[in-house]
Residue, then its C-alpha position, 0 to 999 in steps of 0.5 A: m633361321r629358326q622361324w623360317f624352318r618352323d614355318g616351312f615345317y608347318a607348311g610341309a605338314g599341312l601339305a602332307l595332311a591335305l595330300a593324305i585327305y585327298l588320297m583317302w577320298l580318291w581311293g575311297a571304296e564308293h568313289q572308286v566304284r563310281l569312277h569304275a562304273n563311269h569308265l566302264l560306260k565310256a569304254v562301251e560308248s567308245k567301243n574300246w573293247t580292250r579297256l572294257a575287258t579290264f573292268i570285267a572280273p574273270d568270274y563275271q556272271d550276270q542274270w542272263r547267265q553270261d560269263h566274261a567271254a560271252v558278255m565281251e563277245r555279245t557287247r562287241t557284236v551288238f555295238s558294232y552295228v551302231r555308230a555314235i551312242r551315249l550311255v547316260p546314267g541317271d543319279p547313281i546310288v553307290l554303296a561300298e563296304k568290305g571289298r564289295g560295291t554296288w552302283q545302281a542307276k537308270i541308264t538312258i541310251e542316246g545318239d545313233n538313229s539306225e534301226l538297231a539303235a532305235l530298237i535298243k533305245d526303245r528297249v532300254n529307255s523304257l525299263p522301269t527298273p535301274f541297272t545294278l552293277e556289282w563290283r568287287r575289290l580283288s586285291t589290297k590295292p584301293w583301285d583294283w575293282k572289277l565288275v562281277r555282275v550286272s542285273n536289271p529285273a525288268l530286262e529280258i533278253p530272248g534266248l539268254e534266259 
């Protein structure tokens, strides 16, 4: 009986250790920033505006001087005119520390061949610089990251600058 108890204890301790290591990886800052960026892009692709809004911080401000409400309204308006579109990030560079994180990658747009989509694709796909998404952790919860800024020095949006 003692041998069985000792083996069970070691198996349980090993399982607890494996679970702890997995959770440390899952809730790690860089992994969370990478996951949130991917989920944000998927929310835009699927036109899930409610979900998209959950990723954007209330104090969001981008290089084009858009706040949370403006970016939601303009994203919804632009993407309502395109059908199936995919946002394909290149190999992202993710850095995170002290409650702040950045996700940087060139984003390529694929899909819909409508006139507006072609215009958007030409503009975004030809950018020489990557997009930078800046994230901030809002609480002690390891999964509570919000987008606070988007930038791309080469992207000029007439009327917003």
